[in-house]
C-alpha positions as CSV (number, residue, x, y, z in Angstrom):
1,X,-121.0,-1.4,62.3
2,X,-120.6,1.7,64.9
3,X,-120.7,5.2,63.2
4,X,-117.7,7.6,64.0
5,X,-118.0,10.8,65.2
6,X,-115.2,13.4,65.3
7,X,-114.8,16.3,68.0
8,X,-115.8,19.8,66.1
9,X,-112.8,21.9,65.8
10,X,-112.0,25.4,66.0
11,X,-108.8,26.3,64.1
12,X,-106.9,29.2,65.7
13,X,-103.8,30.5,63.7
14,X,-102.2,33.8,63.0
15,X,-102.2,35.6,59.5
16,X,-98.6,35.0,59.4
17,X,-98.2,35.1,55.2
18,X,-100.1,34.3,52.3
19,X,-98.1,30.9,52.2
20,X,-99.1,30.2,56.0
21,X,-102.5,31.0,55.4
22,X,-102.7,28.6,52.3
23,X,-101.3,25.7,54.5
24,X,-104.1,26.5,57.1
25,X,-106.8,26.4,54.5
26,X,-105.6,23.1,53.3
27,X,-105.8,21.4,56.5
28,X,-109.2,22.9,57.2
29,X,-110.2,21.9,54.2
30,X,-109.0,18.3,54.2
31,X,-110.3,17.8,57.7
32,X,-113.9,18.8,56.8
33,X,-114.2,17.7,53.1
34,X,-111.9,14.7,53.3
35,X,-112.1,13.4,56.8
36,X,-115.7,14.2,57.9
37,X,-114.8,16.6,60.6
38,X,-117.0,19.8,61.3
39,X,-114.5,22.6,61.5
40,X,-115.1,26.3,62.8
41,X,-112.8,28.7,60.3
42,X,-112.5,32.3,60.2
43,X,-112.6,32.0,56.2
44,X,-115.6,30.2,56.2
45,X,-117.9,31.0,59.6
46,X,-116.7,35.0,60.0
47,X,-119.0,37.5,57.4
48,X,-118.0,40.9,56.3
49,X,-119.1,43.4,59.0
50,X,-118.7,40.9,62.0
51,X,-116.4,41.9,64.7
52,X,-113.5,39.0,64.3
53,X,-112.4,39.3,68.2
54,X,-115.8,38.7,69.1
55,X,-116.2,35.6,66.8
56,X,-112.8,34.0,68.0
57,X,-114.3,34.6,71.6
58,X,-117.7,32.5,70.9
59,X,-115.4,29.9,68.9
60,X,-113.2,29.2,71.5
61,X,-115.9,29.4,74.7
62,X,-118.5,27.4,72.3
63,X,-119.6,24.2,74.3
64,X,-120.2,22.6,70.9
65,X,-116.5,22.9,70.2
66,X,-114.5,20.3,71.9
67,X,-111.3,20.9,70.3
68,X,-109.3,24.2,69.2
69,X,-106.1,23.3,66.9
70,X,-103.5,26.0,67.8
71,X,-101.5,26.2,64.6
72,X,-98.1,27.0,66.0
73,X,-95.6,29.3,63.7
74,X,-93.3,32.2,64.9
75,X,-95.8,34.7,64.1
76,X,-98.6,32.9,66.4
77,X,-95.8,32.5,69.3
78,X,-94.8,35.9,69.3
79,X,-98.4,37.5,69.4
80,X,-99.5,35.1,72.0
81,X,-96.3,35.9,74.0
82,X,-97.1,39.4,73.9
83,X,-101.0,39.4,73.6
84,X,-101.3,41.0,70.2
85,X,-104.6,41.0,68.1
86,X,-106.8,38.6,67.7
87,X,-104.4,35.9,68.7
88,X,-103.7,37.8,71.6
89,X,-107.6,37.9,72.5
90,X,-107.8,34.2,71.7
91,X,-104.5,33.5,74.4
92,X,-106.3,35.2,77.4
93,X,-109.2,32.9,77.2
94,X,-107.2,29.8,76.3
95,X,-104.4,30.3,78.7
96,X,-106.7,30.8,81.3
97,X,-108.4,27.3,80.3
98,X,-105.0,25.8,80.5
99,X,-103.7,27.0,83.6
100,X,-107.1,26.2,85.4
101,X,-107.1,22.6,84.0
102,X,-103.9,21.1,83.6
103,X,-105.1,17.9,82.6
104,X,-107.2,19.6,79.7
105,X,-107.5,17.9,76.3
106,X,-109.2,20.4,74.3
107,X,-106.2,22.6,73.1
108,X,-104.3,20.8,70.9
109,X,-101.0,22.6,69.3
110,X,-100.1,21.8,65.8
111,X,-96.4,22.4,65.0
112,X,-96.7,23.9,61.4
113,X,-93.4,25.7,61.6
114,X,-89.9,24.9,63.5
115,X,-86.9,27.6,64.1
116,X,-83.5,27.5,62.0
117,X,-82.1,25.3,64.9
118,X,-85.1,22.9,64.8
119,X,-87.0,24.5,68.0
120,X,-90.7,24.4,68.1
121,X,-92.8,27.4,67.9
122,X,-95.1,26.9,70.8
123,X,-96.9,29.8,73.1
124,X,-95.5,30.1,76.6
125,X,-99.2,28.8,77.9
126,X,-99.0,25.5,76.1
127,X,-94.9,24.5,77.1
128,X,-94.8,21.2,78.0
129,X,-98.0,20.0,76.0
130,X,-97.9,17.2,74.0
131,X,-98.5,18.4,70.2
132,X,-98.5,17.0,66.8
133,X,-95.8,17.8,64.3
134,X,-96.7,18.7,61.0
135,X,-93.8,21.1,60.2
136,X,-92.1,19.0,57.5
137,X,-93.4,17.6,54.3
138,X,-91.9,14.1,55.6
139,X,-93.6,14.2,58.9
140,X,-97.1,15.7,57.3
141,X,-99.0,12.5,56.6
142,X,-97.9,11.1,59.8
143,X,-99.0,14.2,61.9
144,X,-102.5,14.2,59.8
145,X,-102.8,10.6,60.8
146,X,-102.2,11.4,64.8
147,X,-104.5,14.5,64.5
148,X,-107.3,12.5,62.9
149,X,-106.9,9.6,65.4
150,X,-107.3,12.4,68.2
151,X,-110.4,13.9,66.8
152,X,-111.7,10.7,66.3
153,X,-110.7,8.9,69.8
154,X,-109.0,6.1,67.8
155,X,-105.3,6.4,69.4
156,X,-102.6,4.4,67.8
157,X,-101.4,3.0,71.1
158,X,-104.2,1.7,73.3
159,X,-103.8,0.3,76.5
160,X,-104.2,-3.7,76.4
161,X,-106.3,-5.6,79.0
162,X,-104.8,-6.0,82.1
163,X,-103.6,-9.6,82.4
164,X,-102.6,-11.8,85.3
165,X,-98.8,-11.7,87.3
166,X,-96.3,-13.6,85.3
167,X,-96.4,-17.0,87.0
168,X,-92.3,-16.7,87.7
169,X,-93.2,-14.1,90.0
170,X,-95.4,-16.6,92.0
171,X,-92.4,-19.3,92.3
172,X,-89.8,-19.0,95.1
173,X,-87.1,-19.1,93.1
174,X,-83.4,-18.5,93.7
175,X,-82.6,-17.2,90.2
176,X,-84.7,-15.1,87.9
177,X,-82.5,-14.3,84.8
178,X,-84.6,-11.3,85.0
179,X,-82.2,-9.4,82.4
180,X,-82.8,-12.1,79.9
181,X,-86.7,-12.0,80.2
182,X,-86.4,-8.2,79.4
183,X,-84.4,-8.9,76.6
184,X,-86.7,-11.7,75.2
185,X,-89.6,-9.1,75.6
186,X,-87.3,-6.5,73.9
187,X,-86.4,-8.6,70.8
188,X,-90.1,-9.4,70.1
189,X,-90.8,-5.7,70.2
190,X,-88.3,-4.7,67.8
191,X,-88.5,-7.5,65.7
192,X,-92.3,-6.3,65.3
193,X,-91.2,-2.8,65.0
194,X,-88.2,-3.2,62.5
195,X,-88.1,-6.6,61.2
196,X,-84.8,-5.7,58.7
197,X,-82.8,-5.4,61.9
198,X,-83.6,-8.6,63.2
199,X,-79.8,-10.1,63.1
200,X,-78.7,-6.9,65.2
201,X,-81.5,-7.7,67.8
202,X,-80.5,-11.5,67.8
203,X,-76.9,-10.6,69.0
204,X,-78.4,-8.1,71.3
205,X,-80.2,-10.9,72.9
206,X,-77.4,-13.2,72.9
207,X,-74.9,-11.0,75.0
208,X,-78.0,-10.6,77.9
209,X,-78.4,-14.5,77.5
210,X,-74.7,-15.3,78.3
211,X,-74.5,-12.6,81.1
212,X,-77.4,-14.6,82.8
213,X,-75.7,-17.9,81.9
214,X,-72.8,-17.2,83.8
215,X,-74.8,-16.7,86.8
216,X,-75.2,-20.2,87.5
217,X,-71.9,-21.2,87.9
218,X,-71.3,-22.8,91.2
219,X,-68.5,-22.9,93.6
220,X,-68.8,-25.8,96.1
221,X,-66.8,-25.9,99.4
222,X,-66.3,-29.6,99.4
223,X,-66.8,-32.3,97.4
224,X,-69.8,-33.7,99.5
225,X,-72.3,-30.9,98.6
226,X,-71.2,-30.8,94.8
227,X,-74.1,-33.4,93.7
228,X,-77.0,-31.3,95.8
229,X,-76.0,-28.4,94.6
230,X,-75.4,-29.3,91.1
231,X,-79.1,-30.8,90.7
232,X,-80.5,-27.7,92.4
233,X,-79.0,-25.1,89.9
234,X,-79.6,-27.7,86.8
235,X,-83.2,-27.4,87.9
236,X,-82.9,-23.7,88.2
237,X,-81.5,-23.4,84.5
238,X,-85.2,-24.5,83.1
239,X,-86.4,-20.8,83.1
240,X,-83.3,-19.5,81.2
241,X,-83.6,-22.3,78.8
242,X,-87.0,-21.9,77.8
243,X,-86.3,-18.1,77.3
244,X,-83.6,-18.9,74.6
245,X,-86.3,-21.6,73.0
246,X,-88.7,-18.9,73.1
247,X,-86.1,-16.4,71.4
248,X,-85.1,-19.0,69.0
249,X,-88.4,-19.8,67.8
250,X,-89.4,-16.1,67.4
251,X,-86.3,-15.7,65.3
252,X,-87.1,-18.4,63.2
253,X,-90.7,-17.5,62.7
254,X,-89.6,-13.7,61.7
255,X,-86.5,-14.1,59.8
256,X,-86.9,-13.9,56.1
257,X,-84.0,-16.5,55.6
258,X,-82.7,-18.6,58.9
259,X,-79.0,-17.1,59.3
260,X,-77.2,-20.5,60.7
261,X,-73.8,-18.5,61.0
262,X,-75.7,-16.7,63.9
263,X,-76.9,-19.6,65.8
264,X,-73.4,-21.4,65.0
265,X,-71.5,-18.5,66.8
266,X,-73.9,-18.6,69.6
267,X,-72.9,-21.8,70.1
268,X,-69.2,-21.6,69.7
269,X,-69.5,-18.3,72.3
270,X,-71.2,-20.1,75.1
271,X,-68.7,-23.0,75.1
272,X,-66.0,-21.4,77.4
273,X,-69.3,-20.3,79.6
274,X,-69.4,-24.3,80.9
275,X,-66.4,-24.1,82.6
276,X,-67.4,-20.2,84.5
277,X,-66.0,-20.4,88.0
278,X,-66.7,-17.6,90.3
279,X,-64.1,-16.1,91.8
280,X,-60.3,-16.2,90.6
281,X,-59.9,-18.9,87.9
282,X,-56.8,-20.0,89.5
283,X,-58.4,-21.3,93.0
284,X,-59.2,-25.0,93.5
285,X,-62.2,-26.6,91.7
286,X,-63.8,-30.0,91.1
287,X,-64.2,-31.2,87.7
288,X,-67.6,-32.1,88.1
289,X,-68.5,-28.6,89.0
290,X,-69.6,-27.9,85.4
291,X,-71.8,-31.0,84.8
292,X,-74.9,-28.9,85.1
293,X,-73.7,-26.7,82.7
294,X,-72.8,-29.4,80.3
295,X,-76.2,-30.6,80.3
296,X,-77.5,-27.3,79.5
297,X,-75.5,-27.0,76.8
298,X,-76.7,-30.3,75.1
299,X,-80.5,-29.5,75.6
300,X,-79.8,-26.1,74.2
301,X,-78.4,-27.9,70.9
302,X,-81.0,-30.7,71.0
303,X,-83.8,-28.0,71.2
304,X,-82.4,-25.8,68.4
305,X,-82.7,-28.9,66.0
306,X,-85.9,-29.9,67.4
307,X,-87.1,-26.2,66.6
308,X,-85.5,-26.3,62.9
309,X,-86.9,-29.4,61.9
310,X,-90.4,-28.1,63.6
311,X,-90.3,-25.3,61.0
312,X,-88.6,-27.2,58.1
313,X,-85.4,-25.5,58.4
314,X,-83.7,-28.7,56.7
315,X,-81.0,-26.8,55.0
316,X,-80.1,-25.2,58.3
317,X,-80.0,-28.6,60.4
318,X,-77.6,-29.6,57.6
319,X,-75.2,-26.6,58.2
320,X,-75.7,-26.9,62.0
321,X,-74.6,-31.0,62.2
322,X,-72.0,-31.0,59.7
323,X,-70.3,-27.5,60.4
324,X,-66.6,-27.8,62.0
325,X,-66.7,-25.6,65.3
326,X,-64.0,-23.6,66.7
327,X,-64.3,-22.8,70.5
328,X,-62.0,-21.7,73.6
329,X,-62.2,-24.0,76.6
330,X,-61.1,-22.5,80.0
331,X,-57.9,-20.2,80.4
332,X,-58.3,-19.7,76.7
333,X,-57.4,-22.9,75.5
334,X,-58.6,-23.6,71.9
335,X,-60.5,-26.5,70.5
336,X,-62.0,-27.4,67.3
337,X,-63.9,-30.4,66.2
338,X,-67.6,-31.3,64.9
339,X,-70.9,-31.1,66.8
340,X,-70.3,-33.4,69.5
341,X,-67.8,-30.8,71.1
342,X,-70.9,-29.4,72.7
343,X,-71.7,-32.8,74.3
344,X,-69.2,-32.7,77.4
345,X,-69.3,-36.2,79.4
346,X,-71.2,-35.2,82.6
347,X,-69.6,-38.0,84.8
348,X,-71.1,-36.8,88.2
349,X,-74.4,-36.7,86.8
350,X,-74.5,-40.0,85.1
351,X,-72.9,-41.7,88.2
352,X,-75.2,-40.4,90.9
353,X,-78.9,-41.3,91.3
354,X,-81.1,-38.6,90.0
355,X,-82.9,-36.9,93.0
356,X,-86.4,-36.9,91.5
357,X,-86.5,-40.6,91.4
358,X,-83.8,-41.8,93.5
359,X,-82.6,-43.7,90.5
360,X,-79.9,-44.2,88.1
361,X,-80.3,-44.8,84.4
362,X,-78.6,-46.3,81.4
363,X,-78.2,-42.4,80.6
364,X,-78.9,-40.1,83.6
365,X,-78.7,-37.2,81.0
366,X,-81.4,-38.5,78.7
367,X,-83.3,-39.0,81.6
368,X,-82.9,-35.6,82.4
369,X,-83.8,-34.3,79.1
370,X,-86.9,-36.1,79.0
371,X,-88.1,-35.1,82.3
372,X,-87.2,-31.5,81.8
373,X,-89.1,-31.5,78.6
374,X,-92.2,-29.0,79.7
375,X,-91.8,-26.4,76.9
376,X,-95.4,-25.7,74.8
377,X,-94.9,-26.9,71.2
378,X,-91.6,-29.3,71.9
379,X,-92.7,-32.6,73.3
380,X,-90.2,-35.4,74.5
381,X,-90.5,-37.1,71.1
382,X,-89.2,-34.2,69.3
383,X,-86.3,-33.7,71.4
384,X,-85.8,-37.6,71.1
385,X,-86.0,-37.4,67.3
386,X,-83.8,-34.6,67.3
387,X,-81.0,-36.3,69.1
388,X,-81.5,-39.1,66.8
389,X,-81.3,-36.8,63.6
390,X,-78.1,-35.4,65.0
391,X,-76.5,-38.7,65.1
392,X,-77.7,-40.2,62.1
393,X,-76.5,-37.0,60.2
394,X,-73.2,-37.0,62.1
395,X,-72.8,-40.6,60.8
396,X,-74.1,-39.8,57.2
397,X,-71.8,-36.8,56.8
398,X,-68.4,-38.8,58.4
399,X,-68.3,-37.3,61.7
400,X,-69.2,-40.1,64.0
401,X,-65.8,-41.4,64.2
402,X,-64.5,-37.9,65.1
403,X,-62.7,-37.4,68.5
404,X,-65.8,-35.1,69.4
405,X,-68.2,-37.3,68.0
406,X,-72.1,-36.8,68.9
407,X,-73.4,-39.1,71.4
408,X,-76.9,-39.7,71.6
409,X,-77.9,-39.1,75.4
410,X,-81.6,-40.2,74.5
411,X,-80.8,-43.4,73.0
412,X,-82.4,-45.6,75.4
413,X,-85.6,-44.1,74.2
414,X,-84.5,-44.7,70.3
415,X,-87.9,-46.3,69.4
416,X,-89.9,-46.0,66.3
417,X,-93.3,-44.4,68.0
418,X,-91.1,-41.5,69.7
419,X,-89.0,-40.8,66.2
420,X,-91.6,-39.8,63.6
421,X,-88.9,-39.1,60.8
422,X,-88.6,-43.0,60.6
423,X,-92.0,-43.3,59.4
424,X,-92.4,-40.5,57.8
425,X,-89.5,-41.2,55.5
426,X,-91.4,-43.8,53.8
427,X,-93.0,-41.1,52.0
428,X,-91.7,-40.0,48.4
429,X,-92.9,-36.3,49.3
430,X,-91.0,-36.3,52.5
431,X,-88.0,-38.2,51.3
432,X,-87.3,-35.5,48.5
433,X,-87.8,-32.5,51.2
434,X,-85.5,-33.6,53.6
435,X,-83.1,-35.4,51.5
436,X,-80.9,-32.3,51.6
437,X,-79.9,-32.8,55.0
438,X,-78.0,-35.8,53.6
439,X,-74.9,-36.6,51.2
440,X,-77.5,-38.7,48.6
441,X,-79.0,-37.7,45.6
442,X,-81.8,-39.9,45.1
443,X,-83.8,-42.8,47.4
444,X,-81.4,-45.7,46.1
445,X,-78.4,-43.8,47.6
446,X,-80.3,-42.9,50.8
447,X,-81.5,-46.9,51.0
448,X,-77.6,-47.6,51.1
449,X,-76.6,-44.9,53.9
450,X,-79.2,-46.2,56.4
451,X,-77.8,-49.9,55.5
452,X,-74.5,-48.9,56.5
453,X,-76.2,-47.0,59.3
454,X,-77.3,-50.3,60.5
455,X,-74.2,-52.2,60.1
456,X,-72.6,-49.6,62.1
457,X,-75.0,-49.3,64.9
458,X,-74.6,-53.2,65.3
459,X,-70.8,-53.0,65.3
460,X,-71.0,-50.7,68.0
461,X,-73.0,-52.5,69.8
462,X,-70.7,-55.7,69.6
463,X,-67.9,-53.7,70.9
464,X,-70.0,-52.9,74.1
465,X,-71.1,-49.3,73.4
466,X,-73.1,-47.7,76.2
467,X,-75.6,-46.4,73.3
468,X,-78.7,-48.3,73.6
469,X,-81.6,-48.3,71.3
470,X,-84.9,-50.4,70.4
471,X,-86.0,-49.3,66.6
472,X,-85.2,-50.8,63.4
473,X,-84.7,-49.0,60.0
474,X,-85.9,-50.8,57.2
475,X,-83.7,-49.5,53.7
476,X,-86.3,-51.0,51.7
477,X,-89.2,-48.9,53.1
478,X,-87.5,-45.5,52.0
479,X,-89.6,-43.3,49.6
480,X,-91.8,-46.4,49.1
481,X,-95.1,-44.7,49.1
């Protein structure tokens, strides 16, 4: 282990009062005895008969003394500014060094006293110099730590290793969502500093996010240019989406308890943004010009459930899926309904061949969600599972026949290998953990629920439902092992 060595210091102060001298003496003693700092101090190092002015001059000029602590109080400032006594003698020497080298770090002002209005007593020649404040009992310990860090060359804040340019700067993008990026960095920093205020920081980020979300609205001049413009803009939203995922992941990790009301209010607040129009709201528009925003909001909800599931926030999933939402549509028209209110049907997207493949799929929205799954830590299988869970829980809680029922866009990808939940629920331990999401007390009631869900899916297929899937849920295997 490397041995730490502190600067050798000289303490420059004024004999203001007995109380102040005791304050200085205590500081010197604590540095020498308690912190291992070599201190040159007149009460220890000057002897009777010695010329004190000469002692002070030698101490200030001594090359082995690498730091001079200037103890600033009202008397010191007055004597320094008026060049009185020993302080005045030191001032001539110190001020000459300060003025010759503005980058000097040898002379460190220590604020020991403040004026009646809180003003610091700093000599004129040190005006503008960064000081250490030890003027009150409340900040004394913090100031003492800063002083030790200074003397030992161990600052609290160290310049980090310089990294590489952010990847977004290397891409040719139409939209950068720069405000949300800064808000995300600020959120992470603020939470680390003051975690108790995390809910305030949550709402701060959300407001910035919503402002950026509006920037993805499009206003095509004619219908023929709508589809390519919409798909291009949908692609651009991936960066903003990923920032939301990172933000929510940070929140879930750092919050003592996940406040689902914040998430619910977030989704209610972004609903009207689906219909953001540039220019006058009374101008002509195409219904389909909002399709990319519809898909974007569906993605946000599925990623939210996937993240909550990843971090085992099953209570939060239950609250979000079973909540009754109240939203405002365009021109402040009020709507309310279950979670499916956020799954608006993107008609043009569903009937148009996807530009990436030139093909049309059973569910273009589902295919887009799969193809756009590029966030580290959340796989396409996680998204399919989250979509399935919303659908299953909607049925379990009697919301599958609501006017705003959740439509599982990724249902063509519903297979057992993609939905780990189906396999894991065979475990008694896992079932006991996740049953909080369902209206059941035990495994027997869960078996009945799954049997009813299987029957419901069969009936949907017989009625020509567009929902497609390839999975089998065996009620008899629930909590079997």
